[in-house]
LUMBA-363268 format. One record per residue (C-alpha): residue in one letter; x, y, z. Coordinates in nm, 2 decimals. Layout:
BEGIN
+---------+--------+--------+--------+
| residuo |     px |     py |     pz |
+---------+--------+--------+--------+
|       a |      X |      Y |      Z |
...
+---------+--------+--------+--------+
REM end
This chain:
BEGIN
+---------+--------+--------+--------+
| residuo |     px |     py |     pz |
+---------+--------+--------+--------+
|       x |  -1.49 |  -4.52 |  -1.28 |
|       x |  -1.51 |  -4.31 |  -0.97 |
|       x |  -1.17 |  -4.15 |  -1.04 |
|       x |  -1.29 |  -4.05 |  -1.39 |
|       x |  -1.59 |  -3.88 |  -1.25 |
|       x |  -1.36 |  -3.68 |  -1.02 |
|       x |  -1.10 |  -3.59 |  -1.29 |
|       x |  -1.35 |  -3.47 |  -1.56 |
|       x |  -1.50 |  -3.19 |  -1.35 |
|       x |  -1.14 |  -3.08 |  -1.25 |
|       x |  -1.03 |  -3.08 |  -1.62 |
|       x |  -1.34 |  -2.88 |  -1.72 |
|       x |  -1.28 |  -2.63 |  -1.44 |
|       x |  -0.92 |  -2.58 |  -1.55 |
|       x |  -1.02 |  -2.54 |  -1.91 |
|       x |  -1.29 |  -2.29 |  -1.82 |
|       x |  -1.04 |  -2.09 |  -1.61 |
|       x |  -0.79 |  -2.09 |  -1.90 |
|       x |  -1.06 |  -1.97 |  -2.14 |
|       x |  -1.17 |  -1.70 |  -1.90 |
|       x |  -0.81 |  -1.58 |  -1.86 |
|       x |  -0.76 |  -1.57 |  -2.24 |
|       x |  -1.08 |  -1.38 |  -2.30 |
|       x |  -0.99 |  -1.14 |  -2.02 |
|       x |  -0.65 |  -1.07 |  -2.17 |
|       x |  -0.81 |  -1.01 |  -2.51 |
|       x |  -1.12 |  -0.81 |  -2.43 |
|       x |  -1.06 |  -0.64 |  -2.10 |
|       x |  -0.94 |  -0.28 |  -2.16 |
|       x |  -0.60 |  -0.19 |  -2.00 |
|       x |  -0.58 |   0.15 |  -1.85 |
|       x |  -0.25 |   0.32 |  -1.91 |
|       x |  -0.08 |   0.65 |  -1.96 |
|       x |  -0.06 |   0.74 |  -2.33 |
|       x |   0.28 |   0.67 |  -2.48 |
|       x |   0.44 |   0.73 |  -2.82 |
|       x |   0.57 |   0.41 |  -2.99 |
|       x |   0.77 |   0.42 |  -3.31 |
|       x |   0.72 |   0.11 |  -3.53 |
|       x |   1.01 |   0.07 |  -3.78 |
|       x |   0.96 |  -0.08 |  -4.13 |
|       x |   1.03 |  -0.45 |  -4.11 |
|       x |   0.92 |  -0.49 |  -3.74 |
|       x |   0.72 |  -0.81 |  -3.71 |
|       x |   0.44 |  -0.89 |  -3.47 |
|       x |   0.67 |  -1.04 |  -3.21 |
|       x |   0.90 |  -0.74 |  -3.21 |
|       x |   0.60 |  -0.50 |  -3.18 |
|       x |   0.44 |  -0.71 |  -2.91 |
|       x |   0.75 |  -0.70 |  -2.70 |
|       x |   0.77 |  -0.32 |  -2.73 |
|       x |   0.40 |  -0.29 |  -2.64 |
|       x |   0.45 |  -0.52 |  -2.33 |
|       x |   0.75 |  -0.32 |  -2.22 |
|       x |   0.54 |   0.00 |  -2.24 |
|       x |   0.26 |  -0.17 |  -2.05 |
|       x |   0.01 |  -0.12 |  -2.33 |
|       x |  -0.07 |  -0.49 |  -2.35 |
|       x |  -0.07 |  -0.77 |  -2.09 |
|       x |   0.04 |  -1.06 |  -2.30 |
|       x |   0.27 |  -1.05 |  -2.61 |
|       x |   0.21 |  -1.42 |  -2.70 |
|       x |  -0.17 |  -1.35 |  -2.74 |
|       x |  -0.09 |  -1.04 |  -2.94 |
|       x |   0.11 |  -1.25 |  -3.19 |
|       x |  -0.15 |  -1.52 |  -3.21 |
|       x |  -0.44 |  -1.27 |  -3.27 |
|       x |  -0.23 |  -1.09 |  -3.53 |
|       x |  -0.17 |  -1.42 |  -3.71 |
|       x |  -0.54 |  -1.52 |  -3.69 |
|       x |  -0.63 |  -1.18 |  -3.84 |
|       x |  -0.37 |  -1.24 |  -4.11 |
|       x |  -0.21 |  -0.90 |  -4.02 |
|       x |   0.11 |  -1.02 |  -3.85 |
|       x |   0.32 |  -0.91 |  -4.14 |
|       x |   0.11 |  -0.62 |  -4.24 |
|       x |   0.12 |  -0.40 |  -3.93 |
|       x |   0.21 |  -0.05 |  -4.06 |
|       x |   0.52 |   0.13 |  -3.96 |
|       x |   0.49 |   0.47 |  -3.81 |
|       x |   0.46 |   0.67 |  -3.49 |
|       x |   0.16 |   0.58 |  -3.28 |
|       x |  -0.01 |   0.70 |  -2.97 |
|       x |  -0.11 |   0.41 |  -2.75 |
|       x |  -0.28 |   0.40 |  -2.41 |
|       x |  -0.58 |   0.53 |  -2.24 |
|       x |  -0.84 |   0.25 |  -2.23 |
|       x |  -0.77 |   0.00 |  -2.51 |
|       x |  -0.81 |  -0.38 |  -2.52 |
|       x |  -0.58 |  -0.61 |  -2.72 |
|       x |  -0.80 |  -0.61 |  -3.03 |
|       x |  -0.82 |  -0.23 |  -3.03 |
|       x |  -0.44 |  -0.21 |  -3.02 |
|       x |  -0.40 |  -0.45 |  -3.31 |
|       x |  -0.66 |  -0.25 |  -3.51 |
|       x |  -0.46 |   0.07 |  -3.46 |
|       x |  -0.16 |  -0.09 |  -3.61 |
|       x |  -0.35 |  -0.24 |  -3.90 |
|       x |  -0.51 |   0.09 |  -3.99 |
|       x |  -0.18 |   0.29 |  -3.94 |
|       x |  -0.38 |   0.52 |  -3.72 |
|       x |  -0.15 |   0.78 |  -3.56 |
|       x |  -0.29 |   1.06 |  -3.35 |
|       x |  -0.22 |   1.31 |  -3.08 |
|       x |  -0.12 |   1.21 |  -2.73 |
|       x |  -0.28 |   1.32 |  -2.40 |
|       x |  -0.05 |   1.39 |  -2.10 |
|       x |  -0.18 |   1.50 |  -1.76 |
|       x |   0.02 |   1.72 |  -1.53 |
|       x |  -0.13 |   1.66 |  -1.19 |
|       x |  -0.16 |   1.94 |  -0.93 |
|       x |   0.14 |   1.90 |  -0.70 |
|       x |   0.36 |   1.73 |  -0.96 |
|       x |   0.72 |   1.87 |  -0.94 |
|       x |   0.90 |   1.96 |  -1.26 |
|       x |   1.09 |   1.63 |  -1.22 |
|       x |   0.77 |   1.43 |  -1.22 |
|       x |   0.61 |   1.63 |  -1.50 |
|       x |   0.92 |   1.59 |  -1.72 |
|       x |   0.94 |   1.22 |  -1.63 |
|       x |   0.58 |   1.17 |  -1.74 |
|       x |   0.65 |   1.33 |  -2.07 |
|       x |   0.97 |   1.12 |  -2.11 |
|       x |   0.76 |   0.81 |  -2.04 |
|       x |   0.52 |   0.90 |  -2.32 |
|       x |   0.81 |   0.89 |  -2.57 |
|       x |   0.76 |   1.24 |  -2.69 |
|       x |   1.10 |   1.37 |  -2.57 |
|       x |   1.38 |   1.26 |  -2.34 |
|       x |   1.39 |   1.38 |  -1.98 |
|       x |   1.74 |   1.53 |  -2.03 |
|       x |   1.64 |   1.73 |  -2.33 |
|       x |   1.34 |   1.86 |  -2.15 |
|       x |   1.53 |   1.95 |  -1.83 |
|       x |   1.80 |   2.13 |  -2.03 |
|       x |   1.55 |   2.36 |  -2.19 |
|       x |   1.34 |   2.40 |  -1.87 |
|       x |   1.66 |   2.54 |  -1.70 |
|       x |   1.77 |   2.76 |  -1.99 |
|       x |   1.75 |   3.12 |  -1.85 |
|       x |   1.69 |   3.28 |  -2.20 |
|       x |   1.41 |   3.04 |  -2.28 |
|       x |   1.26 |   3.09 |  -1.93 |
|       x |   1.27 |   3.47 |  -1.97 |
|       x |   1.09 |   3.44 |  -2.30 |
|       x |   0.81 |   3.24 |  -2.15 |
|       x |   0.77 |   3.40 |  -1.80 |
|       x |   0.93 |   3.74 |  -1.84 |
|       x |   1.13 |   3.66 |  -1.52 |
|       x |   1.50 |   3.62 |  -1.45 |
|       x |   1.48 |   3.29 |  -1.28 |
|       x |   1.65 |   2.95 |  -1.31 |
|       x |   1.38 |   2.70 |  -1.37 |
|       x |   1.03 |   2.65 |  -1.50 |
|       x |   0.94 |   2.48 |  -1.18 |
|       x |   0.59 |   2.59 |  -1.07 |
|       x |   0.49 |   2.73 |  -1.41 |
|       x |   0.35 |   2.42 |  -1.59 |
|       x |  -0.02 |   2.45 |  -1.52 |
|       x |  -0.17 |   2.13 |  -1.39 |
|       x |  -0.40 |   2.02 |  -1.67 |
|       x |  -0.45 |   1.75 |  -1.94 |
|       x |  -0.28 |   1.85 |  -2.26 |
|       x |  -0.31 |   1.71 |  -2.61 |
|       x |   0.02 |   1.72 |  -2.79 |
|       x |   0.09 |   1.63 |  -3.15 |
|       x |   0.32 |   1.33 |  -3.15 |
|       x |   0.57 |   1.54 |  -3.35 |
|       x |   0.58 |   1.82 |  -3.09 |
|       x |   0.93 |   1.96 |  -3.04 |
|       x |   1.07 |   2.01 |  -2.69 |
|       x |   1.00 |   2.38 |  -2.68 |
|       x |   0.63 |   2.32 |  -2.75 |
|       x |   0.60 |   2.05 |  -2.48 |
|       x |   0.72 |   2.31 |  -2.23 |
|       x |   0.58 |   2.63 |  -2.36 |
|       x |   0.22 |   2.51 |  -2.40 |
|       x |   0.17 |   2.44 |  -2.02 |
|       x |   0.35 |   2.76 |  -1.93 |
|       x |   0.14 |   2.98 |  -2.16 |
|       x |  -0.17 |   2.80 |  -2.02 |
|       x |  -0.05 |   2.90 |  -1.67 |
|       x |  -0.05 |   3.27 |  -1.76 |
|       x |  -0.38 |   3.24 |  -1.95 |
|       x |  -0.56 |   3.09 |  -1.65 |
|       x |  -0.41 |   3.35 |  -1.42 |
|       x |  -0.54 |   3.63 |  -1.64 |
|       x |  -0.88 |   3.47 |  -1.66 |
|       x |  -0.90 |   3.49 |  -1.28 |
|       x |  -0.77 |   3.85 |  -1.27 |
|       x |  -0.43 |   3.76 |  -1.15 |
|       x |  -0.16 |   3.97 |  -1.31 |
|       x |   0.19 |   3.85 |  -1.20 |
|       x |   0.35 |   4.18 |  -1.31 |
|       x |   0.12 |   4.38 |  -1.08 |
|       x |   0.15 |   4.15 |  -0.77 |
|       x |   0.45 |   4.24 |  -0.55 |
|       x |   0.69 |   3.95 |  -0.52 |
|       x |   0.47 |   3.72 |  -0.73 |
|       x |   0.75 |   3.46 |  -0.76 |
|       x |   0.78 |   3.44 |  -0.38 |
|       x |   0.41 |   3.39 |  -0.37 |
|       x |   0.43 |   3.11 |  -0.63 |
|       x |   0.70 |   2.94 |  -0.42 |
|       x |   0.48 |   2.95 |  -0.11 |
|       x |   0.18 |   2.83 |  -0.31 |
|       x |   0.38 |   2.53 |  -0.42 |
|       x |   0.44 |   2.44 |  -0.05 |
|       x |   0.07 |   2.51 |   0.04 |
|       x |  -0.03 |   2.27 |  -0.25 |
|       x |   0.17 |   1.99 |  -0.10 |
|       x |   0.06 |   2.05 |   0.26 |
|       x |  -0.31 |   2.01 |   0.21 |
|       x |  -0.56 |   1.89 |  -0.06 |
|       x |  -0.84 |   2.07 |   0.11 |
|       x |  -0.94 |   2.41 |  -0.02 |
|       x |  -1.07 |   2.54 |   0.32 |
|       x |  -0.73 |   2.47 |   0.48 |
|       x |  -0.51 |   2.62 |   0.22 |
|       x |  -0.59 |   2.98 |   0.30 |
|       x |  -0.52 |   2.90 |   0.67 |
|       x |  -0.19 |   2.72 |   0.59 |
|       x |  -0.08 |   3.02 |   0.37 |
|       x |  -0.15 |   3.24 |   0.67 |
|       x |   0.05 |   3.02 |   0.90 |
|       x |   0.36 |   3.04 |   0.68 |
|       x |   0.32 |   3.41 |   0.62 |
|       x |   0.31 |   3.45 |   1.00 |
|       x |   0.63 |   3.25 |   1.03 |
|       x |   0.80 |   3.45 |   0.76 |
|       x |   0.69 |   3.78 |   0.92 |
|       x |   0.86 |   3.70 |   1.26 |
|       x |   1.17 |   3.53 |   1.10 |
|       x |   1.07 |   3.18 |   1.20 |
|       x |   1.18 |   2.89 |   0.98 |
|       x |   0.90 |   2.73 |   0.77 |
|       x |   1.01 |   2.38 |   0.87 |
|       x |   0.79 |   2.23 |   0.59 |
|       x |   0.83 |   1.85 |   0.53 |
|       x |   0.74 |   1.88 |   0.16 |
|       x |   1.05 |   2.09 |   0.09 |
|       x |   1.26 |   1.79 |   0.21 |
|       x |   1.04 |   1.55 |   0.02 |
|       x |   1.13 |   1.75 |  -0.29 |
|       x |   1.50 |   1.67 |  -0.23 |
|       x |   1.43 |   1.30 |  -0.18 |
|       x |   1.19 |   1.26 |  -0.48 |
|       x |   1.45 |   1.22 |  -0.76 |
|       x |   1.60 |   0.93 |  -0.56 |
|       x |   1.27 |   0.75 |  -0.54 |
|       x |   1.24 |   0.81 |  -0.16 |
|       x |   0.90 |   0.87 |  -0.01 |
|       x |   0.86 |   0.85 |   0.36 |
|       x |   0.56 |   0.88 |   0.58 |
|       x |   0.78 |   1.03 |   0.85 |
|       x |   1.11 |   1.20 |   0.76 |
|       x |   1.42 |   1.08 |   0.94 |
|       x |   1.67 |   1.30 |   1.13 |
|       x |   1.91 |   1.23 |   0.84 |
|       x |   1.66 |   1.37 |   0.59 |
|       x |   1.61 |   1.68 |   0.80 |
|       x |   1.98 |   1.74 |   0.80 |
|       x |   2.03 |   1.74 |   0.42 |
|       x |   2.25 |   2.05 |   0.35 |
|       x |   2.03 |   2.22 |   0.08 |
|       x |   1.87 |   2.56 |   0.05 |
|       x |   1.55 |   2.37 |  -0.01 |
|       x |   1.57 |   2.23 |   0.34 |
|       x |   1.35 |   2.47 |   0.53 |
|       x |   1.43 |   2.30 |   0.86 |
|       x |   1.79 |   2.43 |   0.82 |
|       x |   1.75 |   2.75 |   0.62 |
|       x |   1.55 |   3.06 |   0.68 |
|       x |   1.29 |   3.19 |   0.44 |
|       x |   1.16 |   3.03 |   0.12 |
|       x |   1.34 |   2.77 |  -0.09 |
|       x |   1.51 |   2.90 |  -0.41 |
|       x |   1.22 |   2.79 |  -0.64 |
|       x |   0.88 |   2.64 |  -0.62 |
|       x |   0.88 |   2.27 |  -0.52 |
|       x |   0.59 |   2.17 |  -0.75 |
|       x |   0.33 |   2.30 |  -1.00 |
|       x |   0.06 |   2.44 |  -0.77 |
|       x |  -0.31 |   2.45 |  -0.86 |
|       x |  -0.48 |   2.78 |  -0.92 |
|       x |  -0.66 |   2.74 |  -0.58 |
|       x |  -0.32 |   2.72 |  -0.40 |
|       x |  -0.20 |   3.04 |  -0.57 |
|       x |  -0.52 |   3.22 |  -0.48 |
|       x |  -0.49 |   3.10 |  -0.12 |
|       x |  -0.14 |   3.27 |  -0.09 |
|       x |  -0.25 |   3.59 |  -0.27 |
|       x |  -0.56 |   3.61 |  -0.04 |
|       x |  -0.46 |   3.42 |   0.28 |
|       x |  -0.69 |   3.39 |   0.57 |
|       x |  -0.56 |   3.60 |   0.86 |
|       x |  -0.50 |   3.40 |   1.17 |
|       x |  -0.26 |   3.38 |   1.47 |
|       x |  -0.15 |   3.03 |   1.41 |
|       x |   0.22 |   2.93 |   1.39 |
|       x |   0.18 |   2.55 |   1.39 |
|       x |  -0.02 |   2.27 |   1.24 |
|       x |  -0.02 |   1.89 |   1.27 |
|       x |  -0.19 |   1.61 |   1.08 |
|       x |  -0.48 |   1.46 |   1.25 |
|       x |  -0.40 |   1.13 |   1.07 |
|       x |  -0.74 |   1.15 |   0.89 |
|       x |  -0.63 |   1.37 |   0.60 |
|       x |  -0.69 |   1.70 |   0.78 |
|       x |  -0.47 |   1.94 |   0.98 |
|       x |  -0.51 |   2.08 |   1.33 |
|       x |  -0.38 |   2.44 |   1.39 |
|       x |  -0.22 |   2.59 |   1.70 |
|       x |  -0.11 |   2.94 |   1.80 |
|       x |   0.15 |   2.82 |   2.06 |
|       x |   0.42 |   2.56 |   2.06 |
|       x |   0.29 |   2.41 |   2.39 |
|       x |  -0.06 |   2.37 |   2.23 |
|       x |   0.10 |   2.22 |   1.92 |
|       x |   0.30 |   1.96 |   2.12 |
|       x |  -0.01 |   1.86 |   2.32 |
|       x |  -0.21 |   1.80 |   2.00 |
|       x |   0.09 |   1.62 |   1.84 |
|       x |   0.11 |   1.38 |   2.13 |
|       x |  -0.26 |   1.31 |   2.11 |
|       x |  -0.25 |   1.22 |   1.74 |
|       x |   0.06 |   1.01 |   1.78 |
|       x |  -0.09 |   0.81 |   2.06 |
|       x |  -0.38 |   0.71 |   1.83 |
|       x |  -0.14 |   0.56 |   1.57 |
+---------+--------+--------+--------+
REM end
């Protein structure tokens, strides 16, 4: 009798936990990047559920199939091309398939995203493959049409913003819309690339400034530091330019190794003088403005204070002293 009294509460607790888990899987919205998913005629609920799970649109494919059967829609989910993601729960997702509700897709290009990351995000959405996007983004004729410049890549020209693309958008549109928005925003803020000497060099430097600090009040100072270095023929020695080389390999380090700093690439500003060949990311408008209107200073060095800010120095001795102080606090 005593054993029964102990077992019943345990069983009830287990059942309540299971019910809570099931309800959470059904009703709790799942945040995800929007993706395009193509449902073919004849795909059943199990096939669709697996595809949704693979794209991280749903948490549990078994529950999807059970709910679809309970709603008597498991064999009536409509074929088509769908935009999933955002903030949907399991029932919302099933309703989209029941209604045959296809729509546009939102894709966000984050400030500081490289061309590689931007194209990978579009690829992940299902709108177009990374290879097809990269081929077009490196086509000199297409680039000249969009930018008016004889350059080798659209790196740096895709304005960080949230875009709404039609799910049938061709590759050219997926690239041209962010680039045209880039020039539109520059014009709105009285920045005319054709009237600014060496604008492309400034864009390259802005991409480095973007990666060096997220603080608006520091960006004008950092731009001044790098311009001071360029003026006296000193190497930039910017870690983000080396991070750029490592990114396609999935490598992200808190501190770069000696091996990283020895990579023989024109993007490695520890080994090569001047600017890298192209921007290293899509900079924000604020980073571009910081380079066009830098804050004059006599600094040549800066070091992270380990709290998200930078500390600036005019001499190497001062820089080393500050660097030792911050490293001792780690």
